[in-house]
Backbone bond lengths (Angstrom), bond angles and torsions (degrees), N, CA, C in turn:
res aa  C-N    CA-C-N  psi(-1)  N-CA   C-N-CA  omega(-1)  CA-C   N-CA-C  phi
1 M - - - 1.441 - - 1.531 108.45 -
2 S 1.321 116.32 129.89 1.457 119.16 -178.73 1.523 110.37 -71.20
3 N 1.324 115.58 155.45 1.459 121.03 -179.65 1.522 111.27 -60.93
4 T 1.340 117.66 -41.13 1.460 120.97 -179.18 1.522 110.50 -63.34
5 F 1.326 116.47 -43.80 1.467 120.20 178.89 1.525 110.35 -60.55
6 F 1.316 117.08 -43.07 1.462 121.39 -179.99 1.529 110.62 -62.06
7 V 1.324 116.49 -43.94 1.469 120.11 -179.70 1.530 110.03 -63.82
8 I 1.322 117.11 -42.77 1.471 120.55 177.82 1.523 110.46 -61.78
9 L 1.317 116.83 -41.28 1.458 121.35 177.85 1.527 111.02 -61.17
10 V 1.328 116.96 -42.56 1.470 121.03 177.75 1.529 110.11 -61.39
11 V 1.331 117.40 -41.77 1.466 121.10 179.72 1.530 110.20 -65.46
12 I 1.317 117.18 -41.42 1.465 120.37 178.67 1.532 110.11 -62.48
13 I 1.318 116.85 -44.33 1.468 120.74 177.64 1.534 109.78 -60.22
14 G 1.333 116.86 -41.77 1.464 120.46 176.67 1.517 112.15 -62.19
15 G 1.327 116.66 -39.52 1.466 120.37 177.77 1.514 112.36 -64.64
16 V 1.329 115.98 -42.62 1.467 120.50 177.34 1.528 109.79 -61.96
17 A 1.332 116.71 -46.13 1.465 120.85 179.45 1.531 110.99 -61.10
18 A 1.320 117.22 -39.64 1.465 120.74 -179.18 1.524 111.52 -63.47
19 V 1.333 117.11 -39.84 1.463 120.36 179.26 1.526 110.46 -66.52
20 F 1.336 116.88 -46.61 1.464 119.52 178.38 1.526 110.57 -62.39
21 Q 1.326 116.67 -42.81 1.462 119.79 -179.89 1.521 110.51 -60.92
22 A 1.324 116.94 -45.27 1.460 119.81 -179.49 1.526 111.02 -61.46
23 Q 1.319 117.04 -43.27 1.463 120.02 179.11 1.526 111.40 -64.12
24 F 1.321 116.81 -45.35 1.462 120.61 -178.94 1.530 110.97 -66.55
25 N 1.340 116.92 -38.80 1.460 120.12 176.78 1.526 110.75 -65.81
26 G 1.321 116.29 -35.84 1.467 119.78 176.68 1.517 111.58 -62.58
27 I 1.320 116.07 -40.13 1.469 120.14 177.19 1.522 109.93 -64.71
28 M 1.337 116.74 -45.71 1.466 119.63 177.84 1.527 111.19 -62.24
29 D 1.349 117.21 -38.95 1.462 121.37 -179.75 1.523 110.47 -59.48
30 K 1.323 115.97 -45.52 1.463 119.72 -179.82 1.527 111.33 -66.26
31 G 1.321 117.90 -34.41 1.454 121.29 -176.73 1.510 114.79 -87.44
32 M 1.344 117.03 -35.07 1.473 120.70 -174.16 1.519 113.16 -119.74
33 G 1.320 117.94 -31.54 1.456 122.21 -175.58 1.520 110.48 120.97
34 T 1.317 115.83 161.76 1.460 122.16 -176.45 1.522 112.04 -65.08
35 L 1.316 117.58 -50.13 1.465 120.32 -177.66 1.526 111.47 -60.90
36 E 1.316 115.69 -40.28 1.456 119.77 -179.66 1.524 111.76 -66.87
37 S 1.333 116.97 -39.74 1.469 119.21 179.37 1.526 111.10 -67.01
38 V 1.324 116.70 -36.80 1.465 120.21 176.79 1.526 109.68 -66.75
39 F 1.327 117.24 -42.04 1.461 121.04 178.66 1.527 111.13 -60.07
40 V 1.314 117.53 -46.78 1.467 121.05 179.66 1.524 110.04 -61.51
41 T 1.334 116.77 -45.40 1.465 120.72 -179.27 1.525 111.40 -60.00
42 Y 1.320 116.73 -50.08 1.458 119.78 -178.69 1.516 112.38 -72.39
43 G 1.331 116.75 -36.00 1.464 119.62 178.66 1.521 111.57 -62.02
44 V 1.315 117.12 -52.35 1.463 121.06 179.83 1.532 110.35 -64.25
45 G 1.322 116.37 -46.58 1.468 119.95 179.40 1.514 112.59 -61.40
46 G 1.324 116.82 -40.75 1.471 120.93 179.51 1.514 112.29 -63.64
47 I 1.307 115.88 -43.54 1.471 119.71 179.14 1.523 110.47 -64.31
48 V 1.331 116.98 -46.06 1.470 120.36 -177.44 1.523 110.82 -63.84
49 I 1.325 118.29 -46.60 1.466 119.27 -177.07 1.525 110.62 -69.99
50 A 1.324 118.72 -32.73 1.468 120.59 176.57 1.525 110.21 -62.77
51 L 1.324 116.74 -44.16 1.463 120.41 178.23 1.523 111.78 -64.32
52 I 1.326 116.50 -44.88 1.468 120.03 179.07 1.521 110.40 -61.59
53 M 1.332 116.67 -46.16 1.467 121.16 -178.90 1.526 110.82 -60.29
54 L 1.304 117.25 -44.21 1.462 120.76 -177.83 1.530 112.18 -69.27
55 F 1.317 116.94 -41.02 1.465 119.28 -176.46 1.527 113.02 -81.01
56 M 1.330 117.24 -29.35 1.469 119.78 -177.51 1.522 112.48 -80.50
57 R 1.311 117.05 -41.36 1.469 118.17 -176.44 1.511 113.85 -145.16
58 G 1.298 116.94 11.17 1.448 119.45 175.27 1.518 115.16 79.30
59 G 1.296 118.48 -1.17 1.459 121.77 -179.47 1.512 111.45 82.09
60 N 1.318 117.68 124.85 1.459 121.88 -178.69 1.520 108.15 -133.11
61 L 1.300 116.29 80.46 1.459 120.51 179.80 1.523 112.20 -102.03
62 S 1.322 116.98 7.49 1.466 120.03 -177.16 1.529 112.57 -65.54
63 A 1.322 118.03 -26.67 1.469 120.77 -179.99 1.517 112.14 -74.07
64 A 1.330 117.96 -7.11 1.460 121.23 -177.81 1.525 112.33 -57.19
65 S 1.315 117.33 -33.31 1.466 120.25 -177.62 1.531 112.32 -68.71
66 T 1.330 118.05 -15.05 1.467 120.72 -179.92 1.528 112.47 -94.16
67 M 1.320 117.08 -3.39 1.460 121.35 -176.60 1.524 110.80 -87.97
68 P 1.350 117.02 148.24 1.469 118.69 173.23 1.535 109.29 -65.11
69 W 1.315 116.67 147.22 1.465 122.02 -174.67 1.512 112.94 -55.12
70 Y 1.339 116.80 -38.25 1.457 119.79 -172.18 1.520 113.73 -68.43
71 V 1.344 118.83 -18.93 1.468 118.74 179.48 1.525 111.33 -67.12
72 F 1.318 117.49 -21.31 1.459 120.54 -179.40 1.527 112.54 -77.77
73 T 1.316 117.01 -4.33 1.466 120.00 173.88 1.526 111.15 -82.48
74 A 1.328 118.07 -2.72 1.470 121.28 -179.45 1.524 111.34 -56.22
75 G 1.316 117.53 -40.14 1.462 120.73 178.48 1.524 111.76 -63.03
76 L 1.337 116.43 -37.63 1.463 119.57 177.12 1.525 110.55 -65.72
77 F 1.331 116.42 -40.44 1.463 119.34 176.96 1.526 110.43 -64.29
78 G 1.325 116.04 -36.00 1.463 119.56 175.80 1.522 111.40 -60.25
79 L 1.333 116.70 -40.44 1.460 120.39 176.42 1.526 111.11 -61.06
80 V 1.322 116.12 -42.11 1.462 120.61 179.00 1.538 110.00 -64.30
81 I 1.330 116.57 -43.25 1.461 120.13 179.88 1.525 110.57 -61.49
82 I 1.324 116.68 -52.04 1.458 120.48 -178.02 1.525 110.53 -63.50
83 G 1.320 116.90 -42.26 1.467 120.25 178.48 1.519 112.12 -62.33
84 S 1.335 116.88 -43.59 1.461 119.25 -179.11 1.525 111.33 -68.25
85 L 1.339 116.67 -37.25 1.469 119.31 175.86 1.523 110.87 -65.56
86 S 1.325 116.60 -47.34 1.469 120.74 -178.88 1.521 111.17 -56.83
87 Y 1.313 115.74 -42.48 1.462 120.74 -177.37 1.530 112.48 -74.92
88 S 1.330 117.15 -42.55 1.465 119.83 -169.93 1.530 114.99 -86.50
89 V 1.337 118.92 -31.48 1.467 120.23 -176.41 1.523 112.60 -58.80
90 P 1.344 119.67 -47.12 1.465 116.85 -179.76 1.531 113.24 -70.21
91 R 1.321 117.19 -14.30 1.460 120.54 -177.92 1.526 113.21 -97.56
92 L 1.360 116.88 -32.29 1.465 120.56 -178.02 1.528 113.41 -114.22
93 G 1.328 117.21 -24.10 1.463 121.33 -176.16 1.525 110.74 97.07
94 L 1.328 114.77 156.99 1.470 120.82 -176.42 1.518 113.25 -61.23
95 V 1.324 117.31 -45.88 1.472 119.75 -175.22 1.521 111.07 -62.84
96 A 1.314 117.21 -47.06 1.470 119.77 -179.71 1.523 110.91 -63.06
97 V 1.327 116.63 -45.58 1.461 120.43 -177.64 1.524 110.65 -62.17
98 Y 1.326 117.11 -49.10 1.463 118.67 -178.02 1.526 112.19 -69.37
99 T 1.308 118.48 -29.33 1.464 120.04 175.43 1.524 110.30 -64.37
100 I 1.322 116.47 -44.94 1.467 120.45 179.24 1.524 110.42 -65.93
101 I 1.328 116.72 -43.41 1.471 120.14 -179.72 1.519 111.12 -61.63
102 V 1.330 116.72 -47.59 1.470 120.16 -177.94 1.522 110.68 -64.24
103 A 1.327 117.42 -43.38 1.468 119.57 178.59 1.526 110.69 -61.57
104 T 1.321 116.46 -42.39 1.466 120.48 178.07 1.520 111.18 -61.80
105 Q 1.326 116.31 -43.08 1.464 120.47 179.59 1.522 111.06 -63.28
106 F 1.316 117.79 -41.60 1.461 120.22 179.11 1.523 111.37 -63.69
107 I 1.315 116.28 -45.11 1.469 119.92 -177.66 1.530 110.20 -64.77
108 L 1.321 117.40 -50.84 1.462 119.94 -179.81 1.527 110.71 -65.52
109 G 1.330 117.12 -38.98 1.461 120.74 177.14 1.518 111.79 -59.81
110 A 1.333 116.67 -40.49 1.467 120.89 179.03 1.527 110.73 -64.98
111 V 1.327 117.20 -39.44 1.473 120.84 178.58 1.532 110.01 -66.29
112 I 1.345 116.33 -46.49 1.471 120.13 179.61 1.524 110.65 -61.42
113 D 1.340 117.28 -44.57 1.469 120.84 177.77 1.524 111.86 -62.42
114 H 1.326 116.73 -45.05 1.467 120.93 -175.11 1.527 111.48 -61.05
115 Y 1.323 116.76 -41.48 1.461 120.79 -176.90 1.524 113.42 -98.15
116 G 1.326 117.53 -4.10 1.465 120.43 -178.78 1.519 112.57 64.91
117 L 1.308 116.71 37.14 1.460 121.03 -177.42 1.529 111.60 -73.49
118 L 1.305 116.58 152.57 1.472 124.15 173.62 1.522 113.18 54.63
119 G 1.314 116.52 34.89 1.456 121.08 175.97 1.517 115.19 85.96
120 A 1.332 118.32 4.74 1.466 121.14 179.78 1.529 110.39 -74.10
121 D 1.327 115.56 148.03 1.456 120.09 171.59 1.527 108.18 -69.10
122 I 1.328 116.50 143.22 1.461 120.47 -179.76 1.522 109.40 -74.25
123 K 1.326 114.93 125.82 1.462 123.59 174.00 1.528 105.28 -133.85
124 L 1.315 114.56 100.13 1.456 120.41 -170.79 1.523 113.12 -60.93
125 M 1.333 114.64 149.24 1.457 121.99 175.91 1.521 107.84 -68.83
126 T 1.296 116.17 130.57 1.464 121.24 179.26 1.522 108.99 -117.21
127 L 1.316 116.11 166.01 1.456 120.47 177.98 1.530 111.57 -59.12
128 P 1.331 119.35 -45.06 1.472 117.68 177.46 1.539 112.94 -59.98
129 K 1.326 118.20 -36.74 1.469 120.05 176.85 1.523 110.49 -64.61
130 M 1.344 116.51 -42.40 1.462 119.91 179.40 1.523 110.59 -62.90
131 V 1.329 117.02 -41.51 1.471 120.63 177.84 1.529 109.65 -63.61
132 G 1.326 116.69 -43.18 1.467 120.55 178.15 1.517 112.16 -59.43
133 I 1.318 117.33 -41.88 1.464 120.98 178.09 1.531 109.86 -65.83
134 G 1.317 116.11 -38.57 1.471 119.38 175.80 1.523 111.57 -61.61
135 V 1.322 116.78 -41.53 1.466 121.03 177.48 1.531 110.01 -64.14
136 L 1.334 116.97 -40.97 1.468 120.14 176.04 1.525 111.02 -58.94
137 M 1.310 116.67 -44.82 1.463 120.07 -179.68 1.531 110.47 -63.95
138 L 1.325 117.03 -38.27 1.461 120.64 174.87 1.530 109.92 -61.56
139 G 1.326 116.19 -42.01 1.457 120.74 177.84 1.520 112.11 -61.22
140 V 1.324 117.16 -42.64 1.472 120.68 177.17 1.518 109.39 -59.53
141 W 1.303 116.00 -46.98 1.471 120.97 -178.65 1.531 110.59 -60.95
142 L 1.336 116.89 -45.25 1.469 120.28 -179.48 1.534 111.46 -64.39
143 I 1.299 117.40 -41.33 1.456 120.27 -178.67 1.519 111.80 -70.22
144 M 1.305 117.75 -34.48 1.462 121.40 -178.24 1.531 112.91 -79.32
145 R 1.313 118.17 -10.44 1.482 121.26 -178.89 1.488 111.82 -68.90
């Protein structure tokens, strides 16, 4: 199996997991509330990854001191992502929510790439990228109608 195929497969698995997670969090949100669904998601996930990390390689957090401070906000962003999914999926539906999320990610990703923000390699905005973002925005509009 080629490396590219494997990476694409991992991304597809992540996409499938994200859809199921959003749906399940939406169910928990309706039954328990947004904060509670986020707590359950992070609590269970935290316990599982801690066990995997400890048993697979003993835990290697020593490199943390070499990381820029802002990378440690990733967990906070994860809370925002899970919270926004939990809250919005039962109100807008999976397709609308993921369309808005993906369009937002593309737009912000293009800005970060164009300016090389937060350590990203510079990848300038091109006309085809701008057209693609315009098509995404059209897609958001069509889906939200």
